[in-house]
MARDO-368139 format. One line per field, with one value per residue (C-alpha): residue number from 1; residue in one letter; x, y, z. Coordinates in steps of 0.5 Angstrom, whole numbers, m for minus. Each point is the difference from the previous one (the first is absolute). Layout:
nr	[NUM;...]
rest	[A;...]
c1	[X;...]
c2	[Y;...]
c3	[Z;...]
This chain:
nr	[1;2;3;4;5;6;7;8;9;10;11;12;13;14;15;16;17;18;19;20;21;22;23;24;25;26;27;28;29;30;31;32;33;34;35;36;37;38;39;40;41;42;43;44;45;46;47;48;49;50;51;52;53;54;55;56;57;58;59;60]
rest	[X;X;X;X;X;X;X;X;X;X;X;X;X;X;X;X;X;X;X;X;X;X;X;X;X;X;X;X;X;X;X;X;X;X;X;X;X;X;X;X;X;X;X;X;X;X;X;X;X;X;X;X;X;X;X;X;X;X;X;X]
c1	[m77;m6;m3;m5;m6;m5;m7;m4;m7;1;m8;m6;2;7;6;7;5;8;6;4;6;0;0;m5;m4;m7;m7;m7;m6;m8;1;5;0;1;6;3;0;3;5;2;1;4;5;1;1;4;5;0;2;6;2;0;5;4;m1;m1;m7;0;m3;m1]
c2	[m41;m1;6;m1;5;2;2;3;3;7;3;m2;0;1;m5;2;m5;0;m4;0;m2;7;6;5;m5;1;1;1;m3;m1;m8;m5;m2;7;1;m6;2;7;m3;m5;6;4;m5;m1;8;0;m6;3;7;m3;m4;6;4;m6;m1;m6;m1;1;m7;1]
c3	[m102;5;3;5;0;5;m1;6;1;3;m1;m4;m7;1;0;0;m3;1;m1;6;m4;m4;4;m2;m4;2;m4;2;m3;1;0;2;m7;m3;5;m2;m7;1;5;m6;m4;5;1;m7;m1;6;m2;m7;3;3;m6;m4;5;1;7;4;2;8;3;8]
């Protein structure tokens, strides 16, 4: 499954990372690299959570 991620600078030392394909999957960080790493972890946790509940992963 390929997922798109978006990293945006919203203020000095504040970046928001999101995965538009997964509702509610967002992170905040002080650098783009940190946002990317946190988002990877968030996506993994999101997918694991759905798999543990035997639910289909929503993909917009």
